[in-house]
C-alpha positions as CSV (number, residue, x, y, z in Angstrom):
1,M,89.5,129.1,99.8
2,L,93.2,129.9,98.5
3,V,93.7,127.6,95.0
4,T,96.9,126.6,94.1
5,C,97.2,125.3,90.3
6,G,100.3,122.5,89.6
7,Q,103.7,123.1,89.3
8,V,104.3,122.3,85.6
9,G,106.0,125.4,84.6
10,G,104.5,128.8,84.1
11,E,104.9,131.9,85.7
12,T,102.5,132.3,88.4
13,F,100.4,135.1,89.5
14,T,97.7,136.0,91.8
15,V,93.8,136.4,90.3
16,T,91.3,137.7,92.6
17,I,86.9,136.7,91.6
18,K,84.7,139.1,92.7
19,L,81.3,140.0,91.9
20,L,80.4,143.2,89.5
21,S,79.3,145.0,92.9
22,G,82.8,144.2,94.1
23,E,82.1,142.3,96.3
24,P,84.0,139.0,97.0
25,V,82.3,135.7,96.2
26,A,82.1,133.8,99.8
27,G,83.9,131.2,100.4
28,L,86.6,132.1,97.6
29,G,90.2,133.8,98.7
30,E,92.9,134.4,96.0
31,L,94.0,131.7,93.2
32,Q,97.2,131.4,92.4
33,V,97.5,130.3,88.7
34,R,99.5,129.4,85.9
35,A,100.2,131.4,82.5
36,D,99.6,128.2,80.5
37,D,97.0,127.4,83.2
38,K,93.5,127.4,80.9
39,V,90.3,129.6,82.1
40,D,88.6,126.0,83.2
41,V,91.0,126.6,86.6
42,L,88.7,129.8,87.6
43,L,85.4,128.8,86.4
44,I,86.4,125.2,88.7
45,A,87.4,127.3,91.3
46,L,84.4,129.5,91.6
47,A,81.7,126.7,90.9
48,A,83.3,124.8,94.0
49,A,82.9,127.8,96.8
50,S,79.3,128.9,95.0
51,G,77.4,125.7,94.4
52,T,77.2,126.3,90.6
53,S,79.0,126.6,87.4
54,H,76.6,128.7,86.0
55,W,78.6,131.9,85.4
56,Q,80.5,134.5,82.9
57,L,83.8,135.6,83.7
58,F,85.6,139.1,82.3
59,F,88.9,140.7,82.5
60,E,88.1,144.1,82.1
61,N,86.1,144.5,78.8
62,Y,87.0,140.6,77.9
63,E,84.8,137.5,78.2
64,L,87.5,134.5,79.5
65,H,85.7,131.7,77.9
66,A,86.4,127.7,79.2
67,G,89.6,126.0,77.3
68,E,91.5,129.2,77.2
69,P,94.8,129.9,78.2
70,I,95.1,132.4,80.6
71,A,97.9,134.0,79.0
72,G,95.8,134.8,76.2
73,C,93.9,136.9,78.4
74,G,96.4,139.4,79.1
75,M,96.5,138.7,82.7
76,A,99.3,140.0,84.7
77,D,99.8,139.2,88.4
78,D,97.5,140.4,91.0
79,V,94.7,141.0,88.7
80,T,90.6,141.2,89.6
81,V,88.3,139.4,87.5
82,N,84.8,139.8,87.3
83,A,81.9,137.1,87.8
84,I,78.3,137.6,86.7
85,L,76.2,134.6,88.0
86,T,73.9,133.6,84.6
87,R,70.4,133.1,84.6
88,K,71.2,128.9,84.7
89,G,72.9,129.8,87.6
90,G,70.0,131.3,89.5
91,I,68.3,128.7,88.9
92,E,70.6,125.7,90.2
93,L,71.3,127.9,93.5
94,A,67.4,128.4,93.9
95,V,67.1,124.8,94.0
96,R,69.8,124.0,95.8
97,R,68.7,126.9,98.4
98,L,64.3,125.2,98.3
99,L,66.1,122.0,99.0
100,T,68.0,122.1,101.5
101,T,66.0,119.9,103.9
102,I,63.1,117.9,102.2
103,C,61.1,116.0,103.5
104,I,56.9,114.5,103.4
105,E,55.9,117.4,105.6
106,S,57.8,120.1,104.0
107,L,57.4,119.3,100.5
108,P,53.9,121.3,100.1
109,N,55.7,124.3,101.1
110,I,59.1,123.3,98.7
111,V,56.6,123.0,96.0
112,E,54.6,126.0,96.3
113,Q,58.6,127.8,95.9
114,L,59.4,125.5,93.2
115,V,57.0,126.5,90.4
116,L,58.0,129.8,91.1
117,I,60.9,129.1,89.3
118,E,60.8,130.6,85.2
119,V,62.0,129.0,83.1
120,D,62.3,130.9,79.2
121,N,63.4,127.8,77.4
122,A,64.4,123.5,77.5
123,S,67.8,124.5,78.3
124,E,66.9,126.0,81.6
125,L,64.4,123.7,82.5
126,D,67.0,121.0,82.0
127,V,69.1,122.8,84.6
128,L,66.3,123.4,86.8
129,I,65.5,118.9,86.7
130,F,69.5,118.6,86.9
131,S,69.4,120.8,90.1
132,M,67.0,118.6,91.8
133,W,68.8,115.0,90.7
134,Q,72.1,116.8,92.1
135,K,70.4,117.2,95.4
136,M,68.6,113.7,95.1
137,K,71.3,111.9,95.0
138,C,73.1,113.5,98.1
139,D,70.1,112.8,100.0
140,P,69.1,109.2,98.9
141,C,67.0,108.4,102.5
142,N,64.7,110.6,101.5
143,G,64.0,109.6,97.9
144,K,60.1,108.8,98.5
145,A,60.5,112.7,99.1
146,Y,61.7,113.4,95.6
147,G,59.8,111.4,93.9
148,H,56.6,112.9,95.1
149,M,58.3,116.0,94.0
150,F,58.6,115.2,90.7
151,V,55.6,114.2,90.3
152,A,53.8,117.3,92.1
153,L,56.0,119.4,89.6
154,R,55.5,117.9,86.1
155,T,52.3,119.6,85.0
156,H,54.0,123.6,86.7
157,Y,56.4,124.1,83.5
158,P,55.5,124.9,80.1
159,E,56.9,122.4,77.1
160,F,58.9,123.6,74.5
161,Q,59.4,122.6,71.2
162,P,62.5,121.2,70.0
163,E,64.7,122.8,67.2
164,E,63.6,120.0,64.8
165,G,59.9,120.6,64.2
166,H,59.5,116.6,64.2
167,Q,60.8,115.7,67.4
168,R,58.4,115.6,70.1
169,P,57.9,118.5,72.8
170,I,60.2,118.5,75.6
171,T,58.4,118.6,78.5
172,F,59.5,118.4,82.5
173,T,58.6,114.7,82.1
174,R,60.6,114.1,79.0
175,I,63.5,115.5,80.5
176,L,63.5,113.8,83.9
177,L,63.5,110.7,82.3
178,N,66.1,110.8,79.8
179,T,67.6,112.1,83.1
180,V,67.1,108.6,85.2
181,Q,68.1,106.5,81.5
182,N,71.2,108.4,81.4
183,E,72.1,108.4,85.0
184,F,71.2,104.6,85.0
185,E,73.7,103.8,82.0
186,R,76.5,105.5,83.6
187,S,75.8,103.4,86.9
188,M,76.2,99.9,85.0
189,L,80.0,100.8,84.0
190,P,82.5,98.5,85.2
191,L,83.5,99.6,88.9
192,S,86.8,101.6,89.8
193,E,90.0,99.9,90.6
194,N,89.9,102.6,93.6
195,A,88.2,100.6,96.4
196,E,86.8,104.1,97.6
197,E,86.0,104.9,94.2
198,A,84.5,101.8,93.7
199,M,82.7,102.0,96.8
200,E,81.2,105.2,95.8
201,Q,80.0,103.5,92.9
202,K,78.0,100.6,94.1
203,E,76.1,103.1,96.7
204,Y,75.4,105.6,93.3
205,A,73.6,102.6,91.7
206,V,71.5,101.8,94.6
207,T,70.3,104.8,94.8
208,I,69.6,105.3,91.2
209,V,68.0,102.1,91.4
210,K,66.1,102.9,94.5
211,F,64.6,105.8,93.0
212,I,63.5,104.7,89.5
213,G,61.6,102.1,91.7
214,Q,60.0,105.3,93.7
215,L,59.2,107.1,90.1
216,F,57.9,103.2,89.2
217,V,55.7,103.7,92.4
218,E,54.4,107.4,91.5
219,H,53.1,106.0,87.9
220,L,55.7,107.9,86.4
221,L,57.6,105.1,84.4
222,A,55.6,101.6,83.4
223,P,56.5,97.8,84.5
224,K,58.0,97.2,81.1
225,V,60.6,99.5,81.8
226,I,61.5,98.1,85.3
227,G,61.6,95.1,83.5
228,Q,64.3,96.2,81.2
229,V,66.0,97.8,84.3
230,L,66.0,94.5,85.9
231,H,67.2,92.7,82.9
232,D,69.9,94.9,82.7
233,L,71.5,94.5,86.1
234,I,70.8,90.7,86.2
235,G,69.0,89.1,83.4
236,V,66.0,87.4,83.7
237,R,67.1,83.7,82.5
238,A,69.1,81.2,84.3
239,D,71.7,80.4,81.1
240,R,72.8,83.4,81.6
241,A,76.2,82.8,81.0
242,D,78.3,85.9,82.9
243,P,77.0,86.0,86.8
244,P,76.0,89.3,87.2
245,P,78.4,91.6,89.9
246,E,76.7,91.3,93.5
247,C,76.2,95.1,94.0
248,F,73.8,94.5,90.9
249,V,72.4,91.9,92.4
250,E,71.8,94.2,95.8
251,C,70.2,96.9,93.4
252,V,67.8,93.7,92.4
253,C,66.9,93.4,96.2
254,E,66.6,97.3,96.8
255,L,64.6,98.0,93.6
256,L,62.2,94.7,94.8
257,R,61.6,95.9,97.9
258,V,60.3,99.7,96.7
259,S,58.0,98.6,93.9
260,G,57.6,95.0,94.3
261,S,54.1,95.1,95.9
262,L,53.1,97.3,93.2
263,L,54.6,95.1,90.7
264,D,52.7,91.7,92.4
265,S,49.6,93.7,92.2
266,A,49.8,93.5,88.1
267,P,49.4,90.6,86.1
268,M,52.6,91.7,83.9
269,G,54.2,92.9,86.9
270,K,53.2,89.4,88.6
271,A,54.9,87.5,85.8
272,L,57.7,89.5,86.1
273,L,58.2,89.5,89.6
274,N,57.8,85.6,89.3
275,Q,60.9,85.5,86.8
276,V,63.2,87.8,88.7
277,L,62.9,85.9,92.1
278,A,63.7,82.7,89.9
279,R,66.5,84.3,88.5
280,L,67.7,85.0,92.0
281,V,67.0,81.8,93.5
282,D,69.5,80.1,90.9
283,L,71.9,83.0,91.5
284,M,72.4,81.8,95.5
285,R,73.5,78.4,93.7
286,K,76.5,80.2,91.8
287,V,79.5,81.4,92.8
288,G,80.3,85.2,92.3
289,P,82.4,86.4,89.5
290,D,85.2,87.2,92.6
291,G,84.8,83.5,94.0
292,S,82.3,84.9,96.6
293,I,78.5,83.3,96.7
294,Y,75.7,85.2,96.3
């Protein structure tokens, strides 16, 4: 992998990143960088080749940090930078390796291996869960298997005390649900004007919402959370002035497909379901913001 950084001025020279053992990083060749580039260029290239951004870089006896200019590190042409994989990096790579192929049938063995990954603090637990989340995003067809996996794992990891004592303990479930909330909010951002990027945003929104439905089916989310998600997507009142984007309507349909049966089995859920269905019927009679019919 040869990475050449821009052409905006500054002397260009070659940097090679190797492990402390002297072995090269798999998939990473020489990097052509400029003196006015920042260390981030090396970290990005290393992350792309290795699958994790959790590395420490050293040039001679000096540790390189993100944001620092390469010129300030005393580098010259044809230098070698040493890379050390951190504990967080090891956790991320272990998760990626174990989740390369996941399905309902392979899940018990995968869970057995995942619980062997040790986490010593809340920050490492966050990396563990986010690594699983990243894999799930790329494999939406196996959302059911990932839902089962998160349920199976939630009692296997310790809880950690927050830095401020009055806050609740940091647990596997708490980090997972915070991640879900943050990613859902990100999926609600306005669509890009770039057609390809907009399509990726739509697909990601559907993936997130389907997984939220799966977590509800696994009893990790309460009906009121599903109600809030549905309200955020299309509202549940017919007098809402602004019609939702078409992709939000698609998200609702996918959410109901996953969680509708369970919603219908509970009194609160049944009432919510009736509201949402009435809202969808109302939207069928409206013209979308782009002039299309829902």
